[in-house]
N, C-alpha and C positions, 0 to 999 in steps of 0.2 A: 379717548384711545385706548383700546386692548393692547398688551402685552405682547412682544413677541419673543419675552425669554421662557428658552425652555421648560424651566421650570415648574411657567403655569399650566394649571390643567388645560387641555385638549380640548374642545368639545365640537361634534362634525352638526353642522346647523343642513336638513336635508330640506330643502323651500324653493319648489317652482315659483312660485309668485315674490316677484322681487320686491315693494311694496314691505312684503311680511317679514323678510328677510331683513332690511333694512330695521322696522320695529323691534326684531328680537336682535338683532346688535346692539342698537341700545340701550335695549335692558339691562344689557352686562356692564354700562357704561361706571355703574355706581360701584362696580366690582373690577375695574379695569386690569389690577396688575395681579388677580386670581386666574384669567382664563383668556385662554387662544381659542378664536375661533375659525374652523373650514367650512367652507361652504360646498354644498354640490345642487342641483336643482333636478338629480333622477337618482332613480336606482342604480343604474348601471355607473354613472359618474359616482356615486357615493358609495360603491365598491369598489372602484378605481381607486378613490382616496384611501381604504381601509385598507389595501392592499400595502400601502405604503406607509402609512400612520394607524397608531393607536391611541384610538383616544378615551379618554375617562368617561366621555357619555354620547349617548347621539340623538337628537332632538329631529324628529322627522315629520314631515308633513303626514297627514294619514294616507291621502290621494295623491299620486304622481303620475307625471306622466307616461310611464312604462310600468305601474304596479303601484301596489302598499305598500306603504311605509312599514307596515307590521313585517314584511318579510325580511327587515334589518334585522328582526329578533332571530333567528337563523343561522345571520351572518355571523351575530356576533359570538354564537356558541356558550354564551355565559360569561364572557368574558369582560363585559361593558353593560350600564342600564341602557334601555330604549324610551323614552320618553314619545307619544304618540300624539302630535297634535289636531285638532279636525276642527273646521269652521261651523259646521252644525253638531251639537251633543245630540248622544243616541245613547240609550243606556242598553243596548244592545251590539252596539259595535263598543261599544265601552266593555263590557261584558267580554265578549269575543275576543278583544284586545288582550285582555290582563290575562283570559285563557291562554293565548300566543306567547304569554311571557313579556311582553308590555311591561316596564316598569311602573308607568302611570299614567295617566289618560289626560289631558286636558283641551278644553273648547278654546279655542282662539277668540282673544277680545282684549281692547285697550286695558284693564285691568290684569289681566293676566299676563301681559306682556310684560308693564310693569313691576309686575312679582316674580318674573322669569328666574331670576338670577337666585332671590330664596328659595322659588321651588326646586331648582337644580341641587342648592344644598343641601335641602331636605331630602330627597331621590335621594342625592351619594351617602348621604349617613345612612339612611335606611339598606341601602344596596351594601354599604362596609358592613353594618351587622349584619346582613343577609348572608353573605360570603363569609363573615366572620359564624356565623353559626350552619354554616354547609361546612366548613372547615372543622369545626369540633363535630357536628356529625358524620363527617369520612373519619375523619379521627377515631371517632368511637367505632364506626365500623369497621374501619382498618382492625385497632385493636382486639374484636369481638372476632374478627376473620381470623386473625394471627392465632387468639387466644384457643379457638376452634381446631384452629390444626395442628397447634400444639397438645391440647388435650386429647388429640386423637391421634398422635404421632407418638406419643408416651407408649414406651412396651408394656408396661403395668398395667393392671386391672385397675380403670376406675371410676368411682359412682358414686353420685351426692343422692345422701338417702333421708328422707326425710323424717319429722319425730314417729311414725307410724308405720315406720319399714319399708316407706315403701320407695321404689326408687323415681330419680326425677331426672335423670340424666347418667347416661354411659357412655363409655368412649369406646372406639372400635377397638381396642384390642378386647376389653374384655363382650363385647357382641362375638368376636370371632372365638375366643375361647369357649362361650358357650352352645357358639354352634346357630348364631339368628344375626337379626340386624340388630342394631342401636336401636329403632325403634321399637322393634321386639320386647325391648328391658326395660322401657317407662312402664313405669306404672303399674309393675308388678313387684308383689312384698323380697326383699333383700333373700329370706332367709330360705323360701320356696326356691329361688336363683341358684344361690350360693351352696344350700345343704338337702333343697330337695325335700326341707320338713315342711308340716303343717305348722308351726310356729315357731319365734325364735327361741333357739337352744341358749341355756343359760350359762356356758363357754365362750357365746358369741364378744366381742369384744366392744359392740354396737350396742349390746343390752348394758355393757357396765358404765357405757359412755351416758344414756341417758337418764341415769341413775346419779352419777355422780358432777355430770358436763366434762370431764377431764379428758386428756388422750389416750389414747392405750396400743400399747403394739403387742404382738404378741405371734409364734410361731404354728399354724395349723396344718393341718393335712387334712387336704378336701377327699373325700370319696368320691364324689360326682365325679371330678377331672382326674383321680387318682396323682395327684400332684402335691405338692408343699411351697407353703406361701409363708411369706412376713407380709402379716396385717396390722395395717395402721388406721386408726379411726381418728379425727380430729372433728370437734365442735364447731359448727358457723352461729355465731352469736348474734341478736339483735342491737341496735345502738344500748337495748335497758338491760343488756345481758342473758336475755330469753335464748335458747336454744331452738333454732332455726331448722337447721339440721345438720348433717353430718358429711363430711368425706374419709369415703374409705377406699384406702389405697392396698392393691396386694401385689406383692413383686414375688413371682416364680423363683424359687432358691430351690427347685428339685436339682437342677444341675450341680447347682456351687453344693446343698446336701451332700450328691454322690462325690462328688469331686472331693470334699471332705472328708465321708467315710472313706473314700482310694486314698486318702493322704494318711487318714490313723491308722488304714490298714499297713500301707506302707511301713507308717513308722515304727508299729507293733513289730512288723517284722524284721524290721533294721532292728530292733531291739533284740529278738529274739537270734537274730545271727548274731547282735554282739553277745548275747549272753552265752551260747552256744561256741562261739569262738573262745569267750573268756575264761569256760569251764573245758575247754579243749587245753587250752595253755594250762591252766593249772591241775585238770587231769595229765599232761606228757612231764608237766614236771614233778608230780606226785610218783607217776610212775619212773622216771629216770631215776628219783631218791631211793623207792622203792628197790629199786631192781640193784643197785649197788648195795644194797644191806640184806637181800637175799644171796648176793654173791655171796656177801662175807659167810652168811649164814649156811649157806652150800657148802664154802671151802672148809670151815670149820667142821660139817656133818663129815665129809670126803678125809680129813686128818684124823678123824676118830673114829673110822672104823677103818683106815688104813692103821692104825698104829694095833700092835701084836696085842699089849697089856689090855683093848678094850672086850671085853666079855660079851657073850650072846644077850642076854638081856640086855645091855647097854648100848647094842648091837639095834636091838628094835625099838628099842626108844629114838635112835637117830634114822632108823629108816621110817621113823612118824612125820621128825622132823623135818625130813628131807623133800616124803611126799606132801606135808602142810604148806613147803615151801614153794613146792614144783606148784600147786595150787595159786598159791601168792602171786607167781610168776607170770601164770595164767592170765589171772584180773591184768596184770600189770601190762599184757598183751593186749588184751580188751582194750585200756585205760589208754594206750597210746594209737590203738587203731580208731578209737573216736575222736582222738585228738591228732589224728593223720599223720602223727608222728613215724608208725610202725609199718614203712613200705616194702613188703618180703620182693622176692624176681618174683617178676613179671616176663611172660612172654605170649607170642601170637596165639591165639587156642580159638578153639570154636566152642561157646557159651554153653550149648546144645547138648551136648552130651554129658558135659558135667551140670546142668540142670538134672536131666535124666536118672543117673545117677544117684545123687544127691535125694532124689525122689524115690524113686527105688527102694534107697534104706531108708528112709524116715515112715514107708508101706509100714511098713510092719509093725511100726510104733505108734503110729498113729490109731485113736480109737475106732471101731469098726463100724459106731456110727456116723461116724466121716465120712463122705467119697471125695474121694481126689481121681479130678480129671486133670490131663497132661497132654496140651497142645502148643506142639515145639514146629514152629515153622519151616521152611526149606530154605528161606533166602537169606535168614542172619546172615550180620555182617563176621568176621572175624572180630574179637577187640582184644589189646594188650590186656593180659590179667594175669593175678594168681589166681591159681585152679582152688588152692584150700580158701581161699577166704570168698571166691564167689559162691564155694557150696557154704559156707559160713552164713554170706547174708542170704541164701533160698532158706538153709535149716533154719533161721531165727523168724524169719518173715512165716515160715510153713508151719512151724512150732507154735508162733503167736496165733496164727489162724486156727488151728486146731482148738486152742485154746479158749479164744472166744466162742467158739460151738460148744466148747463143754457134753453134757450128756446129751443134746436134744439132736435129732437128727440132722445132718448140714452137709457144705461142699466145699472144699476146696478148689479154686480153679486157677492152675495155672499155665500160661502161656507166653509163648514166646517168640517173637516175632520183626522185622524189620521195619522203622521209623526214619522217617528222612523227614528232617527241621529245614523250612523254607521262609527265606522272608515273610512270605503272605500266609503262611500257617506255624504262626510261629508255639514254641512249646515251653511252659515257666514252671520251675520247679517249688516245692512245697514254701520258699520263702518270697515267692513272687520273681525270682531271677531270670530271665530267659537264659535259654538253652544256647548256645552256637547256633550255627543253622551247618547240617551236615548230616553223617547217617548214623543210625544208632540203634546197636541189640536192644530191644525193649523188653523189659522182662513184668510181667503183670504176674501179681497173687493177690487175688482175693476169697472172702469169705461170706459165708452168709451167715456169722453167728452175731454177738450182742452189739459190734461195732461200739463208738467212741464218745463220749458226750465231749464239750469244746476243751473245760481243760486240761483233758487227756490227750485233746490233739492240739493243744498247745505245747505242752509239757514230753511228748512222746518221746523227745530225742533227747533229754536231759539223763546226764549219768545218775543213774542210782533212784532215779525216777519210778514208779512201778506201782499197778493195781493189781500184782499179785502178790504173793507171802512176801514175809521179807528176806534181804540177801540176793533178792533179782534187783532186773533195773541197768545190766549193761549191755544187754544185748542189742537195744534198738539201737542205743548210744554209738556202739562198734560198729553196726552197718553201715551207719551213717558215716563215719569215721572212713571205712572200707570204701564205702563210694567215694567219698571227695580224693580219697587216696587213688582212685580209677580215672580221676576229673569225669567222672559221672554226677547225674544228678537223681532225685526222688522226688514223685507226686503221691499225695496220700489224697483220699476222701473218705470220707465216715457218717454215719447217720446211726444214733443208736438205735438197735431194732433191727435195723438192718443191713448191718456187716460193713466191712472194710476193704479196700482196695489201695496194695500200691503196687505203684508201675515205679523202675528203676529201668534208667537211660545211661548206657557204656556205649560211648562214642566208638567209631569204628576203627580199628587198627590200623595207625600210620607205621611207615617202614621205623623200625628202630632196632639196635645193638641189642641181642639179646642179653643179659646178665646173670650167668652159672652162678648157683649157690657157693659157696666157699667151707662150708660146715653143715650136715646134716644134721637134725637134733637126733636123730634115733640112733646112730652110729657107734660103736663103742668098740675102742682098743687097749686090750688086758697092756698092765704094765711090762710087760715082758718085752714087748715090741717096742717101748721107748729107745729113744736115741741120746745119747751123754750132748753138751754141748753149753755153751753160753745164751743165756737168753735178756733181751734190754727190757726191762718191765716199766712203764711209763705210767702212772693215774697219779690225779692232784690227792687222794684219798690216801691218808697212811695205811690205815686199818687194811684196804684194800691192797697197798702194797704188799704189809706184811703175808696176809691169807694167802696172795699170790705168790710172793716166794716161797712160803713155806709149800703151799701146793705144787708148785714146781719142782722145788728140792726134793720132794717125797718121788717123784716121778724122775728124779735122777739128771736134771739140768743143777747148774748153777746161774745167777741171778744177780744182774746187777740193774738197780733200781732209779729211778726219774721221778720228778714232782710235775713236771709239766714238758710241753714240748721242748723249747728253749734248752731246758735243762740236760734234755734225751741228746740233742746236737750237740753238747760240750763231752758228754762222756762219747758217744758216737765218734766224735774228732781225736780223743783220746784212747779210745779203746776198741775201734771200728774193726778192726783185723781180728779180733779173737770173739768176736760177736757174731751168733749162728744164725737170730732173728731177734724183735721186735715185736712184743705187745702192747699196743698201745692202747690209751682210754680217746676218744672223740673229742669230748668238751672237758677245756683246760684253762685254767688261767694262763696268764702269759703266752702261751702259743697252744693251740688246741692240736688236737692229732693231725686234722687235716693240712695243716701249714709246716707241719714237722715231718709227713710222709712224702709232702714234695722236694722239699728241700734236702730229706735224705735221698729220694730219687736220684735227683741231679747229680750227685754224688756217687751212690753205689744204685746200678740200675738191676743187682739180680738178690740183695737181703731180703727175702723173706720179711714180709711187714703185717702183723694183722692188725686189725683195728676192732676194737671192745667198745662197748656201749650199751647203758642201759638206755637211752633214746631212739633216736631212729637212724637207721644209716643208709635208706635207700640211695638216697646222694652221694654217699660213698660210695656203692656199690657202682652206679654209672659210671662216676668219675675214674674208676679203676678194673672197668670192665674187659680192657687190655690187656692188662698187670695179668700176667700169669705169676707173679711173686708177691700178690696181695692177697689178701682174705679179709674175712669180716668176722665175728663173734661174740653177736648179742649176750648180753650179760641178763638176767644170772645165766650162765653155763655151766654144766654137770663137767666131772669130772671126765665122762667119756667123751662128749664135746669138746674137750679141750683137747685131750688127746692124738682124737681126731686130726683137728687141726693141726696140731705137733706134727704128725706122721705125713700128713700132706706135703709139709715141706722140710720136712728134717729127716 
C-alpha cells in the first residue's frame, strides 16, 4: 500500500481507463514508501488538482475525454516533468510529444507497467540533471548579462584588442567618445581608432605589451580627442601562457589635470604672496632701522653746520652727506611703501585730474617715438587716496611702459573708467585673489613694447628685481605697496614682443574722517622763530636720544629724556607741570608710543604730543585725527621739519 507521508514524492496520474489506473497503481507497490499518488480522469480534473497540489511528476494518458494529455506540459510551465502514455505507439506521435515538451513517451503494456517505477526514477534523475543544467545556463547567462551591463556602465574607455591590434570588443563609453556605435569599432585597428594613424606608434603601451607580455601604464594626450588619458594595458594569456589579447583601459584625466594645474597655480600664487609678504616685512624692518640711522646722520649734519667753527669747505662736505642721506631716506620711504607701512594722509579725491596732471608732466620726458593716448572716463567714482602716491603709481607704470617700447615706434594707452564688480562678474588680482564686490575706479596703462617673459612676470614685484641697469628695482614693488595701502588690487598681462597691460583697481570712497598733515616736509622756519621751553624726548635708542637732545638744545630748548613709554609716564608724573611738549618714538620696548600717548591724554588733554617713527604712522594718524594737540613727525626729519612742528604747538 502506498504511503501517505508528506515527504514522499507526489505523482499525478491522469487516466480515464479504470483498469489501466489500477495497473499503474500496482506498479508502484515495490516503492510504496517513496511515492504518493493522486488520480484524475480528465484534463479539467487534472488542472483542478494542480491548483491545490504541486506534483513531482505527471503521468498522463495521451487521449483523454476532454483533450490531449500533452496539454498538461503547458500547465506545468517547466515546474515538473510530464510522461505521456499511449495505447498505440506511433513514431510521429512520439516526435510531436517530445517537441511539445514531454519528458518521456511510453507505450502501455504489461511490461511497461511492471517497470513504471524505474521509468519514473530515471525520468526524475534526467529531469533533475536537466534542471541543474538549466540553472547553470541561466546563471551563466545572468553573469554574462551583468558583465556586459557592467562593461558598458564603466565610464572608462575599455577595449579588448587581439595580437594583431584589432579591436574585438569595446564598451559603450568608448563608442560614445569616438562618436559611433559599439559595433562600428569591432574589427578596426586600435591605432586607427585611437590615433588616426596608419600603423601603431612606438610610444603606444599596447605595442610594448606585445613585446614583453607585461602590463604597461602611461599618461598620454590624444590629439584626436583633445583630451588627456591614463592608459593601462593588461595581457590576457591562455593556459599555456601565450598572449591571446589585451585589455586596454583609458581613463579621462583631463579635468583632474586641469584641477591639478589650477592647484599648482594656486600654490605658486600662495608661495609668491608669502614671498612678497616676507619681503615686505623684511623691507619694513630694514627701512625702520635705516630711518633711525639716517636720523642720527642728519642730526649730526645739522649740529656740524650749526657750529660757528665749521668752515665753508667742511660745510660743503656736510651738504653732500645730507643729500646722500635724503636719497637714502627716499629709498626707505619706497621700501615702507612696498611693505605697506608708509601710509600718508588720504583724502577723498577725483583720480582723473591727478592722472591727467602727471601724464602732462611726463609728456615732455617721454621719447618722441612713443605716442601717448589718454582716455579719462566721466563717471569714475571718487576714491580715498593720497594724491602724490597715485601720481607715483602712474609715473612708475608710464615710465616702465616707455622703457619697454625703447627706441622703436610705439604707443602708451592710459585709460581711466568705472568698474563694477558683481557676483556674476568676478575680478581677480595677479595672485588670483577675488576682488570684493563693489564699485571701483579702474586705471589701465598698456604699451606696445617688448613685453615680459614668464620669469619677469613671476618676479616683477620683488624688491630690487630689475631687468634694467643696476640700482633700479623698487619702482614696481613700491607701486604694489601703495596699491595695497589703498586697499586696491592690480592685474597685469604680458606677452614677449606684444606689450604689457596693467590694470589697477581703487575702491570707491566710503565716508571717512579726513586726516590733516601735521608736518609738511618742505617747510622751514628759521631758528630765530624758535621758542624756549622744556621738551620730554622719548626714544629707546640712546644715540637718537643724544642727537635729539643736542638738536633741541641748539634750538634753545631744555630736554628731559626717557627710554620707553613707561619711563616717560614716570617722568611726566614728576615734572608734568614744567613740560611744554613731548616728542616720543612709536615703537619701543616695555611700553610703546601709542599706549603712552593714551595714558598721558587721560591725565592732560592739551599738552602737545608729537609721535616720531621710522615705520608707518598711518594708524596713529587716524586715531589722533580729532586731537588738535597731537602731531606726527616721520623719521628721518630735517631741522626745518622739526622746527615747523615745534612752531605749530609752541
